[in-house]
N, C-alpha and C positions, 0 to 999 in steps of 0.2 A: 935361428932366433936365440938371443942371449937369454940366460936364465935370470939375469939381474932384474930386468924390467917387470916381469910378472911377480917376482918375489917381493920387490919393493912395493908394487901395487897391493899385493896381498897383505904386506906388513902395514901399509897405510890404512887399508880397510879394517884390519884387526884392531889397530890403534883407535880408529874412530869408533868402533864397536865397544871397546873397553871404556873409552871416555863416556859414551852414551849410557853404559850400564852404571858407571860410578856417579855421573853427574845428574842424570835425569830423575825426576820425581814421578813422572807419569808411567804407569805400568805398561801401557801399550808402546811407548817409546823405548822402554827397557827391552821389551820383546823384539822390537825392530832392531835394536842394537845387537842383541844375541844373534839374530839372523845375519847381520853384517859379519859378525865373527865367524859364523859357520860358512858363509860364502868365501871368506878369506881362506879358510881351511880347505874348501873345495878347490879353489884356484891353485893352491900349493900342491894338492894331491894330483891334479891333472897335469900341472907343469912338470913335476918330478916324474910322473909316469911317462910323459912324452920324452923327457931327457934320458931316462934309463931304457925305454923301449923293450920291456920284457914281454914274454909271450902271453902271460896271463892278464896283463893290463890291470894289475892290482890297485893302482891309484884310481883308475876310473871305476872299478867295482866299489872301492871304499867311498868314492864320491856319491855313487848311487845310494849307498847305505846312509850317508850323511844327509842326502836330500830327503830320504824317507824319514829319518829322525827329525829333520827340521819341520817337515809337514806335520808330523805327529805333535811336535812341540808347539807349533802354531795353533793347532786345533785345541789342544788341552789348555794352553795358556790363555787363549781368547775365551774359552768356556769359563775358566776360573775368574778372569777379569769381569766378564758379564755377571757371574754370580756375586762377586764382591760388590760390583756397582749396584746390583739389585738390592742387596742387603744394607750396604753402608752409604750409598749415594755419593761415593767418591772413588777415584782410582789413584789418589795421591799416596805414594808409598810411605811417606813419613807418617801419615795418619793411620796406617794399617799395621801398626806395631803389635797390638794385642789381637790375638785370634778369638778370644772369648767376647761374646756380646756383653755390652754394659747393661747393668741393671738400671732401669729408669728411676727407681726409688731406693737408694742405698741406705735409707735411715732406719733399718731394722735394728732394734735394740734387743740384744740377746738376754740381758738381765730381766726384761719385762715379759719373758715367755712364761706362760702358765701351763700346768699339766692338764690332764683330762678332767679333773674335778674342779677346776677353776681356782686352785690355790696358787698364789704367786710363790716362786722360789726365791 
C-alpha cells in the first residue's frame, strides 16, 4: 500500500477540522471539528507505524493515548457546553466573549453612596 493515499486523506480530514474550528460559531460543532483533527493525527500515526514496522509499535501506542485524550476532551467539553447553555441559554461562541456574568442593573452611582450615619459624601 502506498503511503500517499492515507496521508492525503489525513491531510484532508485535518483541513476540514481546521476550517470547522475557524468558521463555526456553535461550540458543539467546534468540538466535532477538533475530533476530526485528532482522527487525522491518529490516521497518520497508524500509517507511519505500519510503514516503519518497528517492534514496539510506537505509533499504535500513541494512537491509543490520543484516543483516550479525545474521550476525555469530549467529556469535559460537553460538560462545559451544557453548563454554559444552562447559564447563558446559548452556545454561540461569539456571544460568549466575556466570562463574567452581566449585572442586570448597572445603574449604581458611586457618588450617591452614603456612610453608616446616613451622611452623603
